[in-house]
N, C-alpha and C positions, 0 to 999 in steps of 0.2 A: 503492499499500499505506500509505503516511501517512497519509492521508486517513481510510481504513476502519479502520486501528488507531487513531489519536489519537478518530473516531467512537466507538468500541468502549467506548474508555479514558472518558472524559467520558460517556457515556449512564449507565454503571456508577457513577460517580461522584455522576448526576443522582439515579439510582434510591435511591442511597442515601443522600440528603440527609435530615435530620429534618423531620417538616412542618410544629411549629411555628416553627425555624432559617427554614426557605423561606419563612414565610409571613410573617416579620419581614424578611426580606428585599425579599421583593416590594414589603412597606408602603414601605420607605426606596427602592426603585429606582422606581416610582409617583410617590413624592414629588420626588424628581429629573428626570423628566420633566416632572411637572405645574407645576414651579417653572422651566423651561427661557423660554426666549424662543420657540423653535421651536415650543412648545407652546402657549404664552399669545397667540400671533398667526393660529394654524392655524384654520381653521373647519372640514375637513374631513379627519381621522384615520382612516388605514387601518391595521388590525390584523388578527391570524391569531385561531383560536379553537384556544387550547392544550391541548398534550397534558399529564398530569399530571406530570410530570418537566419542565416550560419554567415560565417566568415564568407566573405566572396573569394569561394578559388580561382576564379577567372584573372585576378591579378597576379595569384601564383603561378598560374598555369603560362600566362603571358609573359613572366618574369624568368621562370623557368626555360623557356622555350629561348625568350632571348641570351640566355645564360650559355645555352646549348647545351640544353641536360635533357635526358628524353624523359618525357611524363607516360606514367601509366595511370588508368581509372580503373575503376570495378567495373565488373559484371556480375549479377546477382542470378543465382539458380534456385531452384526450389529447395525446402530443405535445411536453408542456410547454408549453401555452398557459395564463393565468392571467388572470383580469379582476378585478375589486372590483366588489361589488353592496354596496345599500346594505345595514345590519344591523339584524334581526329577529329577535329570538329564538324566535317563530313561526313560522319559514320555512325550519329547519336540518335536515340529513335527513344519516344517517353515510354520507361519500365511501363510495369505493374502496380509501383507504387508512385506513377504519378512524378519522377524524374528522370533526368536526359539520363541515358545509360548507352554504352556503345552496342551496335547491331555484333561484332565482330569478337569471334571467341578466339583470337588468334594471343593463348595465354603467355606472358610473362612469368616467369620462374618467379617463387619468392625472393631465393636468393639473389635474383638482379637488381634486387631493387632496395636503391644502400638507405635510404628517407622516406619512411609511410607517415603521411596526413593524416587522423584520423578523425573520425568525423562525430559528434556527441552531442547531449542535452547540456547535463548535468556534468560536473566534475568535483573530485575534493582534493586538496591539497595533496593527496599522494600518485595524482593523476587516472586512479581510477575514474570511470567515466557510466555515466547511463547515459543509453543513447534510444531509437524508437522501438529496441524491443525485440529485434531479429534475431540477435545476437552475431551477427556475419560479423563483425569485426574483432569480437572477441574468438570466434571460431580460429580467425586470420593469423592473430596475433600470438594464435600458441606456440607454434613455432617457427615465429617470423624473428630472425636474427639481426638486422638492419637495427634502424633508429627510430623511434614512432615519436610522434610528437601531433599535438594538437593546439589551434588557437582559438579560444574563447574569451568572452567579453568577463566583466566582473559579476554579473547577472547570471553568469551561470557556476559560479565556485558555490557549493554547498558543502556539508558534512554530513558523511552517512558512511556504512559499515557495507564494504564490498561483496558481495558474494562469491561463494567458493571460483567458480568457473570465472568470476570478471579478470581481467588483465589489465593493467596501469599501460597508461604509453610513458614513454622516459621524460619527455618533457612535455609541459605545458607554457607555452606565450598567451599573458595574460594582460588583457590592458579596459 
């Protein structure tokens, strides 16, 4: 019940954010990520295609491509399975979740992804997250060996006890 309440509370706060203020925060978060050692050494970056209330990943995608990095994005399947495929803006369709997703099934191995940008709704100080409830990223992170991180806003930070299956991201950039 706590997860559901926190998720609803934070989603409401995210929807209420002013777009100009949010864009400023997104740009500062991008600078924080780009200046990190993990980003600097990464050759392949996994990120997601964001919803309007989330950190706008199009900023990161454009920057990573401009920096000569390979960008991969998730494709989901039934039963919580998820793979990452090369980003191609001309190969996107609307998924059953109502978000853009690649048509391609050309899987990039986990071992080839140096840096993974993980979405979520609620986070605690240890990097554990409450997502949208599908468990896709917890399953994916289970044996992921690269660096994982999230970009979040102050309203997304809450204290909660993670469940046994939850996997924390290694870095949280907060504004």
